[in-house]
Structure formats: structure tokens, C-alpha cells
C-alpha positions in Angstrom: 36.8 119.3 151.7 35.2 121.9 154.0 36.9 120.5 157.1 40.2 120.4 155.4 39.9 124.0 154.3 38.9 125.1 157.9 42.0 123.3 159.3 44.2 125.0 156.7 42.7 128.4 157.5 43.4 127.8 161.2 47.0 127.0 160.4 47.3 130.1 158.3 45.9 132.1 161.2 48.5 130.8 163.6 51.2 131.7 161.0 50.0 135.3 160.4 49.5 136.0 164.1 53.0 134.8 165.0 54.5 137.1 162.3 52.3 140.2 162.9 54.9 142.3 164.6 57.8 141.7 162.2 59.2 145.1 161.1 58.6 144.6 157.4 56.3 146.6 155.2 52.9 147.8 156.3 51.7 147.6 152.7 48.5 146.1 151.5 49.8 143.6 149.0 53.3 142.9 150.4 53.0 143.7 154.1 51.0 143.2 157.2 48.1 145.6 156.7 46.2 142.8 154.8 46.3 140.5 157.8 43.3 142.6 159.1 41.3 141.5 156.0 42.0 137.8 156.8 40.8 138.4 160.4 37.7 140.3 159.3 36.7 137.4 157.0 37.6 134.7 159.6 35.3 136.5 162.1 32.5 136.5 159.4 33.0 132.7 159.1 33.5 132.0 162.8 32.2 135.0 164.9 34.4 134.5 167.9 35.5 137.5 169.9 39.1 136.4 169.5 39.1 137.1 165.8 37.3 140.4 166.1 39.8 141.5 168.8 42.7 140.5 166.5 41.2 142.4 163.6 41.1 145.6 165.8 44.5 145.0 167.1 45.8 144.8 163.5 44.0 148.1 162.7 45.4 149.8 165.8 48.9 148.6 165.0 48.5 149.8 161.4 47.7 153.4 162.6 50.6 153.3 165.0 53.0 152.5 162.2 51.4 155.1 159.9 52.0 157.7 162.5 55.6 156.6 163.4 57.2 155.3 160.2 58.2 156.6 156.8 56.6 154.9 153.8 56.4 155.2 150.0 53.2 156.0 148.2 52.5 153.1 145.8 49.5 150.8 145.8 51.5 147.6 146.1 54.0 148.7 148.7 52.9 151.9 150.3 50.2 154.4 151.2 47.8 154.1 148.3 47.1 150.5 149.0 46.8 151.0 152.8 44.5 154.0 152.2 42.3 152.0 149.8 42.0 149.2 152.3 40.9 151.7 155.1 38.4 153.4 152.8 37.2 149.9 151.7 36.5 149.1 155.4 34.6 152.4 155.8 32.5 151.9 152.7 31.6 148.4 153.8 30.7 149.4 157.3 33.6 147.4 158.9 35.1 150.6 160.4 33.2 153.7 161.5 33.7 156.8 159.3 34.6 158.8 162.4 37.5 156.5 163.0 39.2 156.8 159.6 37.9 159.8 157.6 40.3 162.4 159.0 43.2 160.2 158.1 41.7 159.5 154.7 41.4 163.2 154.0 45.1 163.6 154.6 45.9 160.6 152.4 43.8 162.0 149.6 46.1 165.1 149.3 49.3 163.1 149.8 48.5 160.7 147.1 47.2 163.4 144.7 50.4 165.3 145.1 52.4 162.1 144.5 50.5 161.2 141.3 50.8 164.7 139.9 54.6 164.6 140.6 54.9 161.4 138.7 53.3 163.0 135.7 55.3 166.2 136.0 58.7 164.6 136.3 58.3 161.8 133.7 61.2 161.3 131.3 59.5 160.0 128.1 62.8 159.1 126.5 63.8 156.8 129.4 60.4 155.5 130.3 59.9 153.2 127.3 57.8 150.7 129.2 55.4 153.2 130.9 56.7 152.4 134.4 55.3 155.6 135.9 51.8 154.6 134.9 52.1 151.1 136.5 49.2 150.0 138.7 51.2 148.3 141.4 54.1 150.7 141.5 53.0 153.9 139.8 50.3 156.4 139.0 47.4 154.1 138.3 47.5 152.7 141.8 47.1 156.2 143.1 44.4 157.0 140.6 42.5 153.8 141.7 42.4 155.1 145.3 41.6 158.7 144.3 38.7 157.6 142.1 37.1 155.7 144.9 37.4 158.7 147.2 36.3 161.4 144.7 33.1 159.8 143.4 31.3 160.8 146.6 33.5 163.7 147.6 32.8 166.9 145.6 35.8 169.0 146.8 38.2 166.3 145.5 36.5 165.8 142.1 38.0 168.6 140.0 41.6 167.7 140.9 41.0 164.0 140.3 39.3 164.6 137.0 42.3 166.7 136.0 44.7 163.9 137.0 42.6 161.3 135.0 42.8 163.6 132.0 46.6 163.7 132.3 46.7 159.9 132.6 44.5 159.5 129.6 46.7 161.8 127.5 49.8 159.8 128.5 48.2 156.5 127.8 47.2 157.6 124.3 50.7 159.0 123.6 52.3 155.8 124.8 50.2 153.6 122.6 51.0 155.8 119.6 54.7 155.4 120.4 54.3 151.7 120.5 52.6 151.7 117.1 55.3 153.9 115.5 58.5 153.4 117.4 60.9 150.5 117.7 61.9 149.5 121.3 58.8 150.8 123.0 57.1 148.1 125.1 53.3 147.6 125.3 52.2 145.7 128.5 48.8 144.1 128.5 48.9 142.8 132.1 46.7 143.7 135.0 49.5 144.3 137.5 51.6 146.7 135.3 49.9 147.4 132.0 46.9 148.3 129.9 44.4 145.9 131.5 44.7 147.9 134.7 44.2 151.2 132.8 41.0 149.8 131.3 39.6 148.8 134.7 40.5 152.1 136.4 39.2 154.2 133.5 36.0 152.2 133.5 35.5 152.9 137.2 36.1 156.6 136.6 33.5 156.6 133.8 30.9 155.2 136.2 30.6 158.8 137.6 32.2 160.7 134.7 30.5 159.2 131.7 30.8 162.3 129.6 34.6 162.5 129.7 35.5 162.0 126.1 39.3 162.0 126.7 39.2 159.1 129.2 36.7 157.2 126.9 39.2 157.7 124.0 42.1 156.3 126.1 40.1 153.4 127.3 39.0 152.6 123.8 42.6 152.9 122.6 43.7 150.4 125.2 41.0 147.9 124.2 41.7 148.3 120.5 45.4 147.8 120.9 45.0 144.7 123.0 42.4 143.3 120.5 44.8 144.0 117.6 47.3 141.7 119.3 45.0 138.7 119.7 46.5 135.6 118.2 44.6 133.6 115.6 47.1 130.8 115.6 45.5 127.6 117.0 48.9 126.6 118.5 49.1 129.6 120.8 49.0 129.0 124.5 47.4 132.4 125.3 45.3 134.6 123.1 47.2 137.7 124.2 50.8 138.6 125.0 52.2 139.8 128.3 54.7 142.4 127.2 55.5 143.0 123.5 57.6 145.2 121.4 56.3 144.4 117.9 53.0 143.1 116.6 54.6 140.5 114.4 54.4 137.7 116.9 51.9 134.9 116.0 51.8 132.8 119.2 52.1 133.6 122.9 53.1 131.6 125.9 51.6 133.5 128.8 50.3 131.2 131.6 47.2 131.9 133.6 47.2 134.1 136.7 46.2 137.5 138.1 49.3 139.6 137.2 49.4 138.4 133.5 47.3 136.0 131.5 44.2 135.7 129.4 41.8 135.4 132.5 42.5 139.0 133.6 43.1 140.5 130.1 39.6 139.3 129.1 38.1 140.4 132.3 39.4 143.9 131.8 38.1 143.9 128.2 34.7 142.8 129.6 34.6 145.7 132.1 35.8 148.1 129.4 33.1 146.9 127.0 30.4 147.4 129.6 31.7 150.9 130.3 31.4 152.0 126.6 28.3 150.0 125.9 29.8 147.5 123.5 27.5 144.5 123.9 29.2 142.5 121.1 32.6 142.7 122.8 31.1 141.7 126.1 29.8 138.5 124.5 33.1 137.9 122.7 35.1 138.1 126.0 32.8 135.4 127.5 33.4 133.2 124.4 37.2 133.7 124.4 37.3 133.1 128.2 36.4 129.5 127.4 39.8 129.0 125.9 41.3 129.2 129.4 39.6 126.0 130.2 41.6 124.0 127.7 43.5 121.2 129.5 46.7 122.1 127.8 46.4 125.7 129.0 45.7 124.6 132.6 48.4 122.0 132.9 51.1 124.2 131.1 50.2 127.1 133.4 50.7 125.0 136.5 54.1 123.9 135.2 55.2 127.3 134.1 54.1 128.8 137.5 56.1 126.1 139.3 53.0 125.0 141.3 52.9 128.4 143.1 49.9 128.6 145.5 49.5 132.4 145.8 47.2 135.1 144.4 49.6 136.9 142.2 50.2 134.1 139.6 49.5 130.9 141.4 46.7 128.4 142.0 44.7 130.8 144.2 44.5 133.4 141.4 43.8 130.9 138.7 41.0 129.4 140.8 39.5 132.6 141.8 39.4 134.0 138.3 37.4 130.9 137.2 35.0 131.8 140.0 34.7 135.3 138.6 34.1 134.0 135.1 31.4 131.7 136.5 29.7 134.6 138.1 29.7 136.5 134.8 28.7 133.6 132.5 26.9 131.1 134.8 28.8 128.4 132.8 29.3 125.4 135.1 32.7 124.6 133.4 34.2 127.6 135.1 32.8 126.6 138.5 34.2 123.1 138.0 37.7 124.6 137.2 37.3 126.8 140.4 36.7 123.7 142.5 39.6 121.8 140.7 42.1 124.5 141.6 40.8 124.7 145.2 41.5 121.0 145.6 44.9 121.3 143.9 45.8 124.3 146.1 45.3 122.3 149.3 47.7 119.7 148.0 50.4 122.3 147.9 50.5 122.7 151.7 53.4 120.3 152.0 56.1 122.2 153.9 56.4 121.1 157.6 58.8 123.9 158.5 56.1 126.6 158.2 52.8 126.8 160.0 50.6 127.2 157.0 52.3 124.6 154.9 52.5 126.9 151.9 55.5 128.5 150.3 55.7 130.7 147.2 57.8 129.8 144.2 60.9 131.9 143.5 60.6 131.3 139.8 63.1 128.5 139.6 62.0 124.8 139.8 62.6 123.6 143.4 63.1 127.0 144.9 60.5 128.2 147.4 60.3 130.4 150.4 57.7 131.5 153.0 55.7 134.6 152.4 52.8 136.0 154.6 51.6 138.7 152.2 48.3 139.1 150.5 49.8 139.1 147.0 52.2 136.2 147.1 51.8 134.6 150.5 49.6 132.9 153.1 47.4 135.9 153.8 46.2 135.9 150.3 45.7 132.1 150.3 43.8 132.4 153.5 41.5 135.1 152.0 40.9 132.8 149.0 40.0 129.8 151.2 37.7 132.0 153.5 36.0 133.3 150.4 35.4 129.7 149.3 33.5 129.0 152.5 31.6 132.3 153.0 28.2 132.8 151.5 28.4 136.6 151.3 32.0 137.8 151.8 33.2 141.3 151.5 34.0 142.2 147.9 37.7 141.9 148.6 38.5 141.1 145.0 38.0 144.8 144.1 41.4 145.3 145.8 42.8 143.4 142.8 40.7 145.2 140.1 38.5 142.1 139.7 35.1 143.8 140.3 
């Protein structure tokens, strides 16, 4: 299988390189900035000067566009994600601090101002699904970046602590509204909901362990998710995706990164570690075994329309089994990881695109090319490179998986 993976990676490289100059988004998850991650990992696998040169060309092009173009601030589609990636390269010694730190200092203030403006201008009556808190498109994406910057940056810490306190207050208020008010939606997902709050709060508590308000908000998120756990043996998933009332007995959320039991349980595991709840840590490992059920796996493939990508396709399902193997050392998870890797390769069937992969548009039989990290060939390439590398960069932290 190794040779087949290498050939597929080479095909993805040709596709990404041919589309590198298209004037789409520069964003981390939906645009071209993530192409640099693919080339960094390809160079780690096959240290040819060609791949190193292409990595640096992608970085130089990214800075040119940051200087010349307008962009939004979100993690998925804007500045917060790009800034996180550049800081990630600095922290992991891929880029020199002197090359990026001045830009990052500017990004720190821009993203802090944006996050605070979201909090200040929130309309609680209209925002019944907590959209301004959203990880991909709202405040928690910005907080994720700011937390990484502030933990080793004393001048930034007071402002970031204040922003986290505001976020914690809003999270608690939103959960209380869900508990008491009809029509308010509680979202458990990692892309848009409480699972992301848990992971970001847990990371904050790594250097602010005495912050009781953030601890309370994190615990409130975990308690609410746990209160929604299905005990019905017919349920496909243990937890819902989005829910208005607690009266539902069964859920049909397929596996994947954005929604699904694999990441809900992973967030609960991280949260349990942050608050020292050993019992819950062990329970998450036990409950994660339910994702290995053949009915869950096959139904998830069907419901996701055999999508190959990292958002909710075979790449994310496979990688999350790898993460659960790393946590539990249970070989069943590693077997599922290998299974999905083999199944992923079978999806490269489209002769009209270089990589062979296309993402599902949500309807059976409807697919299109995407080159992005989240839903396209860049993300699939990163997954395949990770499969072959002995010690890859911890790229999964970009997806709240570490």
C-alpha cells in the first residue's frame, strides 16, 4: 500500500501546484495557505530541494497576498487561521521567529479587536444558535489563536484572559438558555459547538489553571453534553449534533471531524484531563469503542456519500481512529485506521482531476473538485503523508485534535 500512497501523494502535489495561483481564498481551511503544510510534510518524507523551494514559494506568496488583499478574520476563512498556521511554523522551527514575529504581533491585536467586537455587538435575541461563538466562523477560532500566542507572551495575557472570561460568561448563559428556553439550539460539534469550547478552554487552563470562571464554563459544557447521551441501544450515535430539546432518545449523527461521536468524545477526554476527572477519562475510552461498531461505520460511509475529505469524510474518520489508538493503545482502533486508509485510496476514481479525489456535495452522485485542507485534496494529502511519516509535525492541532 505504501507505493500506492506515494503515487497518490505525487498526483495530489501536481494538482495543488497547478492551482496554487488561483485567486480564491488564502484561508487555512478553505484556501491556499494550507498548501504550504502539504509541501513541508512532503519535504519531510522526501527531502528534495524542489519541495522545500515550493514550500517557501507558498509562504512568500501568502505574505504578498496578506499585504495586498482584504480578508476576513475567522479561523476557517480568514486571518485567525492563517495567523495560527504561521505561529505553528514558528513554534515548530519550520520558520524563523525573525521572519514572522512582527507580522504575528500585528495579527494579535487585529484578532483581539475582532473577538471583542463580536462579544460587544452580539444580539442575544437573534443569535439562538450561538453563531458568534462558533469555532470555524466566530469568536472561538480567534480565541484559539490568541491562547497560543498569549501563553508565552506576557504583554498579551491580561487582554486574552479578559476575552476568555467574557467567552466563559456567554457560554454559561447560552447553556442556561438552552435548558430553560424553547427554540434555543445546543450544538455539540467540534466545528461549530460545545466540543470546540471544551478543547479551547482546556488549552487555556493549561496556563491559567486557577481561572474558576473558565473551569465552570468548561464543566458546564461537559455536563450538558453528558446529559444528552443516549442510552437507547438502537441509537447510531451516543450524542446529538444540534438539538433543541432533551427529549430525543436516539441520534443519527455519522462519524467525522465536524460532528460525530469520535470528536465529541475526544473533547470530553481533553476536558476531563483539564479538570482532573480520571473517571470520565476512562469512560470516554470505553464509549469510543462504540464507534467501531460495523453498523456505525457502514452507515457513516453511506450518510457521508463516500466523501474522502478531512471535514466529514474517510480521512477524518480514519485519522480519528488513529488518535483514539494513540490514547488507548487498543489495536481495534489501529485496524480501523488502516481500513479507512485503504478505503480512501479506492475513492480516487475521477479521471478529470489530477488527484482523482472529489468532495461530496451532500447529494448522492454529486461531487466536485476541491483543493482545500478541510474538504479537498490538500487535506487528503496531509492525511496520507502523516500515514507514512514516522514523526510528522503535530498538524492535527490545527483541527483541535491535540
